[in-house]
N, C-alpha and C positions, 0 to 999 in steps of 0.2 A: 816387754822386754825382759827388765828384772823380775826374777821371782824369790821371794824371802825361803823359801824350802832349798834353796840350791846355795852352792858357793860361788858367790859373785864377789869380784876381784876387780877394784877400780886401780887405776894404774896413773900416778902424779906424772908432768911433763917430763923430768929429767927419764924417768924410767921408759916412757915412749921415746925418747932421742934414741939412748942406749937400744933398745929392743931394735929400732929401726938400723942404728947403725952395724947390729950383729956385736956389740960391746957387752954381751951378757954378762962376761965374769967379772963386769963391774957392780953386779948384782950380789945381796950377800945372800947366804945358802936356803935363810928363811926366806926372803924375797923370791930368789929364782925358784924354789918348789911353791910358794902360794901361785905365781903366775901358770908354773907347769901345773899344777893339780887343779885348777880352777875351770868349774863348768861355764861359768861368762866372765869372760872377761870385757870390760868398759873403762871408757874417758869421758869425764864431765866435759861438756861442750867447750867449757873454760880452758882444759888444756888443747882445745882447737883454737883457740884465740891466745893461750899465751905463745903457742907456736908461731903464730901468725905474726906476734911482739918479735919472738927471737929471731925469726928469717928477716923482719923488716930492719932490724938493726945489725942483721949479718952474722948473729950466732949460729944460727943453722943454714945450709946451704938449700933447702930443700922447700918447698911448700906444704902448709899441712895436709892439702888435699891429697897431696902425693904418698907423705908419710901413714897417715890415716890409711889409705887405701891399699898400700902394700902391707901393712900389718893387719887389715881385714881379711886380707888373702892369707897371709901367712900366720896367724895364731888364731884368727875370729874375733879380733877386738873391735870394738861396736861403741859408737857415741851414745850415751845414754839418752832417755827423751823424757826425764822426768820434768814437770813442769817448771818452767824456770822460777813462776813466783812464788811456790812451794820450797824451791832452793833456797830462793832470797830470804824467805820467813825464817827459815832454818837459820842461815849465815848471821841473821840478826844477833841470835843469839849466840854467837862466838865472839867473845871479848878477847882472847888472847892472842889476835894479830891484828893489825891493819891492812897486810895484803889482800886485794880482792881475790887474788887469785886463788891462792891457800885456804880463804875463807869460804869461798863459793865450791871450790872443788871438794872441802872435807864436807861442808853442810851436804851436798848432793850423797857422800856417802853415807852419813849419818840417816837418811830417810830410808836407807834399804838395811832390814832386820839383820841379815848374815853378810852383811856387808862388809869387806876390809879395803882400806887404802894401802896399796904399796909404795911407798917413799923415802926418800932419805935422809928429807927434811927433818933436821933436828927440833925446830920449832912444834913441826905437827905432831912428831912421834912423843915429845917431852907432855903434849896435851890433849892429845886423842889416843885414847887407849884401844882402837879399831886399827892402828896405823902397823905395817909391818916391815919390818928391815932385817 
């Protein structure tokens, strides 16, 4: 699925929610440009799990499967299939956050040479040079 020779953009959970809601004006100009120009749009499976958490606590009203399926059809979004054990191994090297979602989502992006992560999360942006906002 992921290829190091193409533009690979991972989306953080907030970005997925905003795109699903059609709330694209919340994206910064560089973030919107990255999404629009990407050859491969992906999310970590951790985004799927975080969406489930948000659904369970009532922060979003749609189940993750509906959100991800809609975005797959609309913008070609796919769930990354990188080995979870590789992602966890990489996540162990991240010591600037204790948030398991941020840690695993960022680690997943780190495993792909030409990948970036579109995120508004300040802590990720301050510690991960391949974050776009």
